[in-house]
N, C-alpha and C positions, 0 to 999 in steps of 0.2 A: 504494500500500500504506500503510495507516494506520499512523502512528508510525514510518515508515522514511524516512531521508534519505541520499542518496548522496554529499553534498559534505562536506568537512572542516569542523568547527566548533570547532577548537581551535588552540592555538599550534603553530608550526612545530616539527619534530623537532629535538632537541638531541642531539648525538653526544658521548659520553663514553668515554674509554678506561679500562676497569676490568679488574680480575681478581678472582677469588674465592679465599679461603683454603681449602685442603684440610685435612681433619682426620683424624689417625690415632687410631683408637679401640682401646683394649685392654680385654679382658674376662678378667682373671685368666689362666687357662691359654691363652686364645685370643689370644696375642700376635701371631699371624700374620694376624689378621683386620683388614683395612684398610678404612677408609671410602672410598666412591667419591669421586672428585674431580668437582665440578661447576663449570663456568665460565660467566660471563655473556656473552651476546652484547654487542658494542660498542654496538649501537643502543639508544637510549632515547627515548621520547616523554614529553613533559610536557603536562598539561592546561592550560587557561586559568586565570587567576588565581582562586583560591578554589574551584575546582570539585571538589576532593578526588577526582580520578580515581585509581582503584586501591582505593577503599573496598571494592569487591567485584570478584571475578574468577572466570571460569569458562571451562574449555577443553572443546571437543568434538572428537572425532576417531574414528579407528578403529585397527586393529592396526598400520597403517603410520605412524601419528603424528597429531599435532594438525592439525586442519583449520581450526578457527575459534577465536579467542580473543575473549571478551566481557569488557569492562572497564567497571565502573560508575563514573559521575561524578555522584553524587547532588546536588551543589550547582550543577550546570550550569544556566544560564538557558535558557528556551525563549521566544523572542521577548521579551516584556517580563515574563515570569513568572520571578521570581528563585527559584533553588533548586528549579525544577521537576524537574530531574534528567534524565539521559540515560545511554545505554549505547553505547559505541564498539565497533565490530566490526573485527577484524583477521584477516588470513590470513598464514600463514608465507610468507616471501619471502627466499630466500638466508639470510644470517646475521641473522635478525631477523624482523620482521613488517611487513606493509603494511596501512595503514588502508583500509577499503572502505565503511563505512557507519556511520550513527548511528541508534539506535532511540530513539523518544520514546513517551511514553504516549499512548494513544488519546484520553484526556481529560486533557491536561497541566494542572497546577495549581501555583501558586506555593507553595513550601514542602513539596511532597509528597515530595520526595527519591526520585524514581523512579531505581532503580539502586542503592539502599542495600543490597539483597540481590539475588542472581543465581544461577541454576543453568542448566546446559545439558547435554544428553545425547541422543544419537541423533537430532539435528536439532531436538529440542524445546528450548525456552527459556522460562524463567519469570523475570519481573523484579518485584521488590517495591518499592512506594512506601508505606512504613509510616506516613508522616505526612499522607497524603491525607485531606482533610476531605469526608466524604460529607454534603453539605447536606441531601439528601433522606432521609438515614437518621439516624445517631446523631451526626453532626457531627464535631467535631475529633477527630483520631486514629483515625478509622474504619479507615484503611488500604486498600490497593488492590494488586492484582497483575494483570499482563497476561501472557498466553501468546502465544508466537510459534512458528513453524516455519520452519526453514531447510532447504530441499531439497538444498542444496549444489550447485545447478545453476549453470552459467555461461551467461549473466550471473546475478549474485547475485539470489536471490529469497527474501526473508524476509517472511512474511505473518503477520498477527495471527490468533490462534485464540481471541480473546475475552478479556474482562477481568472481574474480580470485585472489588467493594468489600466491606470487612468491616463488622462490627457493633461496632466499637470495639476497643480494646486493641492498636492498631497492627498490624493484619492485614498480613502481608507483611514483618514484621521479619526473619524467617529463612525461606528456601525451599530445597527440595532436589528433585531429579528422579532417576528411574531408569526407563528404558524408557517404559512407558505410565502410570506412577504419579508423583504429586507430593505433597509435604507442605508445608504453609504454616502459620506460627504467628501467633498474636495474643498476644504475650508479656506484654502488660499487661492482658489481659482478667481480669475478676473481681478487680479491685483488686490485680493483680499475681500472681494464681495462675497465669495463662498457659494457653493452649489451643493445640492443633494441629488442623488440618483436612487431610483426605486427599482426593485427586482422582484420577480415572481418565480417560484419553483415550478417548472413545467414537467409534470409527471411523465407524459408520453415521451418527451425529449430527454428526460432524466438529467436536466441541468437547469441552472438559474439563468433567466433571460430578463432583459429590460421590460418593465411594465409600469405605466402604459407605454405606448409606442414612443411618445415624447416624454421620456422619464426623468427629465432634468428640470429643476427649478432653482434659480439663482437669486442671491441677494443683491444689494446695491449699496453704494456709498462706503465701501470698505467695511461692511458690518460683520464679516466673518460668519455668514450664515452656514450652519452645519458644524459649528464648533462642538455642538452636541446634537444628537438625534434620538428620536424614539418613534415607534410605529406600533399600531394596533390593527389587526385584521378585523374588519367588520362584516365581511361576507366572503364568499369564494372568489369574488372579483373586485372587492373594494377594501380600502384601508384608510386610516388617518395617520399621517406622518407629521411629526413636529421637528422643526429645526431651530435650535438656539442660535441667536445672533448677538453675542455679548458686546460687540463693538459698534452696534447701531447707535446713531445719534438721535436723541429725542429733544426736539426744540433746539435750544442752544447747548444742550448737555451732551458732550462727547462721551462715548463709551457707556452710555446709559443702558443700552441693550434692548433686545426684543426677542420674541419667539414667533415663528410662523407656523401655521397649521395648513396642511395640504390634503387634497382629496383627488383621486383620479376621476377625470371627467372629459369625455369626448377625446380620448386619446392623449391627454396631457395632464399635468399636475395643476390643479386649480387651488389657489390660495383662498381659504374660506375664513381665515381669522388671523389677526396680528395681535399678539399679547404684549403688554407692557406692565411695568410696576404701577401700582395703584395708590396705595395709601401708606406713606406719602408718595407724591408723584415722582416720576423718573428723575434721577439726579446724576450729575457728573460721576463717572467711574463706578456706577452701580454694577455693571457687568451682568445684567439680567439676561439669562439664557446660557450661562456657563454650563448648566446641566439641565436636562429635560426628561420627563417621563410621562407616560399616558396609560390609563387603564379604561375600563368600561364606563367609569363615572367621572373621572377628573383628568385634568392636565396639570402637571407639577413643573415649576420652573425655579431652578436654583440661581441665585445672584450673589456672587462672592463679595461684592462691594457694597451691599446694602447696609445702611446705618441704623442701628437700633436706638439711637439717641445719645449713646455714649461713644460710639465709634463704629467702624466698618467690621461687623462680625460676620456678615453674610446672612442669607435667609432663604426660605423657600416660599413661593406663592402658589396658591391652589386656585384653579378655575374649573367651572363646570359648563356644559353646553347651555346656551341660552334657550329660552322658550321657543323662539322662532329661528334665529340665525346668530352665529357668532358664539362668544363665550363670556360668561359672567364671572366677575371676581368673587371668590369665596372667603379667603383669609390669607394672611401672610404670617409666617412663623419665624421668629428669630431664635437662635439656640439659647437654651437656659444655661445656668451656671454649671461648670465654668465656661462662660462664653468669652472668647478671646477676641479682642480687636486685632484684625489681621489674621484671624484663624481660617478664613476662606471657607466658611460653611456654604455648601452648595457647589463645591468643586466637582462632586460626583453625586449621582442619584440613580436609584433603580426602584421600580415598583414591585410589589409582592404579587406574584401570579396566583397565590393561594388565598390570601386574605384581602378582599376588596377594600380599596382605600388605604391600604398600608404601604409604606415605602420606607426606604433607608437613605440617609443623607450623609455625605462625607465632609469632614472639616479637617483637612490634612495638616493645617498649620496651627491648630488650636493647642493651647496649653492645657494641662490637667492640673489637679491639685498637687501633683508630685513633680512633674517635669515640664519644662517649657518646650513648646513646639512639637510635642509628641504626636499630636493628631488624635482625633476622636471620630466616631460615627454616631449617628442618632437615628433610632427607629421611631417612626410615627405610626400610631394606630388610631383610627377614628372611632368615635361613639357619638350617639345622638343626645343632645341636651336641649330641651325646650323646642324640639322639632328641627334643630339645626345641627349639622355635623361639627364636631370639635375633635381636634387631634391631640393626643397625649404623647409626649416625647420621652424616650428612654435613652440613657447615655451608655455608650460602649467605649471602653478604654482598655489599655493594657494593665491597669491597676498599678500596683506598687513596683512592678518589675522595672528596673532601670533601662528602659529602651532608649531614652533620649529623643532627639528630633527625627523620628522615623517616618513621618508623613502618613500615619495610619489614617485611612479614609480617602486616600488618593483614588481608590476604586472601591466600590461597594456593590453587594447584591444580597438579596434576601429571598427566602423560600419558606413561607410559613413561619415555623419557630426555629429556623436556622438562618443565621446572618453571617456574612463574610465581609472582611475588610482587608484591603491590600495596604502594605507599608513598604513602598519601594526603596526607602532610604535606610531601612534596618540593616544592621551589619554586625559582624563579630569584630573584636578588637584587631586592629591592624588592616582592616579591609574597609571598603566604602560601597554603599549602595548594593549590597547583596540582595536585599529585598526579602520580604516575608509576607505571610497573610495569616489572619487569625479567624477562627470560627467561633461564633458566639451562639449560645442556645438559650431559649427562653426558660427561666427557672419555673418549672411546673409546680413547685411548692406554692407559688403565688398566682398560679394561672386562674383558678376558679374560686377565689374566696378572699384572699388578702389584698390582691391588687389587680391592675389591668381591667 
């Protein structure tokens, strides 16, 4: 199988004894609403020196739980090709995960950074290599993605479903999947305007093909459309795609950001909504659209520069479909304590395919009560109060273990009561940017009585 290797290619596992802080949240009259407690498994794996394992992460599973965990290591070497990139494959095993395979690009290339972006759903996998140089095309920064399929069979079988190189603009900088549809960005296309491209898996042809026929939608004004992407299949032939544009100007406010929503219509991508920060209004350097997510009920937009009144902690804003057309603002959430100015909350975001309305947010430069710049992740779960949805935040950290500034939360994903966060700056003494990831699980002692 092209691009597949079944032997370990990284440093031995390192075991650390950690715990996670539980956070009690209060919302005015809702003093009895407690945050869920999430605890990290004891197990931890570190990548080889400099590989930045955990720069991307994706979880695939079903209603019973996570089945596979894919972790990108974009600076991994392949033979003599420095920073060609790789994706490690893990399966749940006891209290933790077990390594089973490594994926490489079908056409590995030094400096391509295969694994810089990653998505997985229903057995489908897409991996981006945004710095791939297409010598036969436009040259440096063309970008590249490769599709795989994991049948879930035993023994493990992961097969390539084809690859595509871009036409410049770092194709593959951001990727997303849902069922039989995918969205891929070229964030630097058009001198930084940014573009997204959408694809459909054609079963008779057994490959991914552009869909609709005119499958590209581009931003304007150097807004970096496609810096983040999300997609949700709505029927066998339709979907909603979201493209974050964090460099968009709003009024006189540069880099305030925006997010665009698209729908396939008459053979092209039709923009059906443009989202912006609401309360307060868009401001300079908000970077609204740094991350995006979508589920059946809501669209979520991360903004790493949003100001909570004390400083730029970052935030997530939630929208719902309007009664007739467009999207209505629901709420904006800033991280609770320890909320760090400059913590970049909203740098990463993923929705929960199991629990409707649930999502996870990454804050990779946040301080904790123990260490500066360690990074955190935040899980949000909705409940109804006086007929309105309200989200409760739970804090995920390394706890007391002296990780330092590891950028936990640079990548995040969640599947029911299993959450994962990448820390691409984690390292052992004498090395740098080995990278790591941590699995957190919901503490069932609090699940149906004391909290949540």
